[in-house]
C-alpha positions as CSV (number, residue, x, y, z in Angstrom):
1,M,2.3,-14.9,-10.1
2,S,5.4,-12.6,-10.1
3,Y,5.0,-9.0,-9.1
4,P,7.6,-6.4,-9.9
5,F,9.1,-4.5,-6.9
6,G,6.5,-2.4,-5.2
7,K,3.5,-4.5,-6.0
8,N,4.0,-6.6,-2.9
9,V,6.1,-4.2,-0.9
10,L,3.3,-3.5,1.5
11,L,3.2,-7.2,2.5
12,S,7.0,-7.2,2.8
13,S,6.9,-4.0,4.9
14,V,4.3,-5.4,7.3
15,G,5.6,-9.0,7.5
16,F,9.3,-8.4,6.6
17,D,9.3,-11.9,5.1
18,R,9.9,-10.9,1.5
19,L,11.6,-7.5,1.9
20,I,15.1,-8.8,1.2
21,D,13.9,-10.7,-1.9
22,A,12.2,-7.5,-3.2
23,M,15.4,-5.4,-2.6
24,E,17.5,-8.0,-4.4
25,E,15.1,-8.0,-7.3
26,M,15.3,-4.2,-7.5
27,S,19.1,-4.2,-7.4
28,S,19.5,-7.0,-10.0
29,G,18.7,-4.6,-12.8
30,E,15.2,-5.7,-13.5
31,S,13.4,-2.5,-14.4
32,L,9.7,-1.7,-14.6
33,N,8.2,-0.9,-17.9
34,K,6.2,2.3,-18.3
35,A,2.8,0.7,-18.1
36,Q,3.7,-0.9,-14.7
37,S,5.1,2.3,-13.3
38,Y,2.4,4.8,-14.4
39,P,1.3,6.6,-12.4
40,P,4.1,6.8,-9.9
41,Y,3.3,5.8,-6.3
42,N,4.7,5.8,-2.8
43,I,4.2,3.4,0.0
44,I,4.6,5.0,3.4
45,K,4.9,3.4,6.8
46,K,3.8,6.1,9.3
47,N,4.1,3.9,12.4
48,E,3.7,0.2,13.4
49,R,0.1,0.2,12.5
50,D,-0.6,3.0,10.0
51,Y,0.5,2.8,6.3
52,A,-0.5,4.9,3.3
53,I,-0.3,4.4,-0.5
54,E,0.1,7.7,-2.4
55,I,-0.6,7.6,-6.2
56,A,0.0,10.6,-8.4
57,V,-3.5,11.1,-10.1
58,A,-3.2,14.7,-11.2
59,G,-5.7,15.3,-14.1
60,F,-8.1,12.5,-12.9
61,K,-11.5,13.3,-11.4
62,N,-12.8,11.3,-8.4
63,D,-15.3,9.5,-10.6
64,E,-12.6,8.3,-13.0
65,I,-10.8,6.4,-10.2
66,D,-12.0,3.0,-8.8
67,I,-10.6,1.5,-5.7
68,T,-11.5,-2.1,-4.8
69,A,-10.4,-4.1,-1.8
70,E,-11.1,-7.9,-2.1
71,G,-9.5,-10.3,0.3
72,N,-5.8,-9.3,0.5
73,K,-5.8,-7.6,-2.9
74,L,-6.2,-3.9,-3.4
75,T,-6.8,-2.7,-6.9
76,V,-6.7,0.9,-8.1
77,V,-8.0,1.6,-11.6
78,G,-8.1,4.9,-13.4
79,K,-10.1,5.4,-16.6
80,V,-9.9,8.8,-18.4
81,K,-13.1,10.0,-19.9
82,A,-12.6,11.5,-23.3
83,D,-14.0,15.0,-23.0
84,Q,-11.1,16.9,-24.7
85,T,-11.9,20.4,-25.9
86,G,-9.3,22.1,-28.0
87,E,-6.2,20.9,-29.8
88,Y,-2.9,20.2,-28.0
89,L,0.1,22.0,-29.4
90,H,2.2,20.1,-26.9
91,K,1.0,17.3,-24.6
92,G,3.6,16.6,-21.9
93,I,1.3,15.6,-19.0
94,A,0.5,11.9,-19.2
95,N,-3.1,11.2,-18.8
96,R,-4.0,7.6,-19.6
97,D,-5.8,4.7,-18.1
98,F,-3.9,2.8,-15.5
99,S,-4.3,-0.2,-13.0
100,H,-2.3,-1.0,-10.0
101,D,-2.7,-4.2,-7.9
102,F,-1.3,-4.3,-4.4
103,T,-1.0,-7.4,-2.2
104,L,-1.8,-6.7,1.4
105,A,-1.0,-8.7,4.4
106,E,-3.9,-10.6,5.9
107,T,-4.0,-8.2,8.9
108,V,-4.0,-5.0,6.8
109,I,-7.4,-3.2,6.2
110,V,-8.2,-0.2,4.0
111,R,-9.4,2.7,6.2
112,S,-10.1,5.5,3.7
113,A,-9.1,7.2,0.5
114,D,-8.9,10.9,-0.4
115,V,-7.4,13.1,-3.1
116,E,-5.1,15.9,-1.9
117,N,-3.0,18.1,-4.2
118,G,-3.2,15.6,-7.1
119,L,-2.3,12.6,-4.9
120,L,-4.7,9.8,-4.2
121,I,-3.9,8.8,-0.5
122,I,-5.2,5.4,0.6
123,K,-4.9,5.0,4.3
124,L,-4.2,1.4,5.6
125,E,-4.1,0.0,9.1
126,N,-2.3,-3.1,10.3
127,V,-4.7,-4.6,12.7
128,I,-2.7,-7.0,14.9
129,P,-4.8,-9.7,16.6
130,K,-4.7,-9.7,20.3
131,E,-3.1,-13.1,20.5
132,K,-0.2,-11.8,18.3
133,L,0.6,-8.7,20.4
134,P,3.8,-8.8,22.6
135,R,3.2,-10.3,26.1
136,K,5.4,-10.0,29.2
137,I,5.6,-13.3,31.1
138,L,6.1,-12.8,34.8
139,I,7.6,-15.5,37.0
140,G,5.6,-15.9,40.2
141,G,6.3,-17.7,43.5
142,N,3.7,-20.4,42.9
143,S,3.6,-22.8,40.0
144,K,1.4,-20.5,37.8
145,L,2.8,-18.2,35.3
146,V,1.2,-14.8,35.2
147,I,1.0,-13.2,31.8
148,E,0.2,-9.7,31.2
149,E,0.0,-7.7,27.9
150,V,2.7,-5.2,27.2
151,K,1.2,-1.8,26.9
152,E,2.0,-0.1,23.6
153,A,3.7,3.2,23.6
154,A,1.5,5.7,21.8
């Protein structure tokens, strides 16, 4: 299945394996249609382990947004409840149903979700298995190699 740029960018950011392909796709002139780009969102890398997805959800109530993490797929769905009172003379603020699917790397887990100032902020963490962490290999005087883990800078 082909995702437009941004749908698999978290996987690319974490694994760096498809980042160049995604950048080429973006620069090749392929544009997102309005349904795929609504509402706008940001993917933020805070540090090596912490990431966040920010989605503009102004006008949505918490019970109108559903977030589901299943395997390495994160789905965010917004459904507007029709409780309009009054007649619009001008309607310039988009307020329609949406669905975004994000493909996460196998090591990324969803930590929490909050709404702040009209932004849905989904906090993610890249949990690196101990065997994948960098290790320093010391050369000793005997035939054994001594291996110790490199301590991460906080």
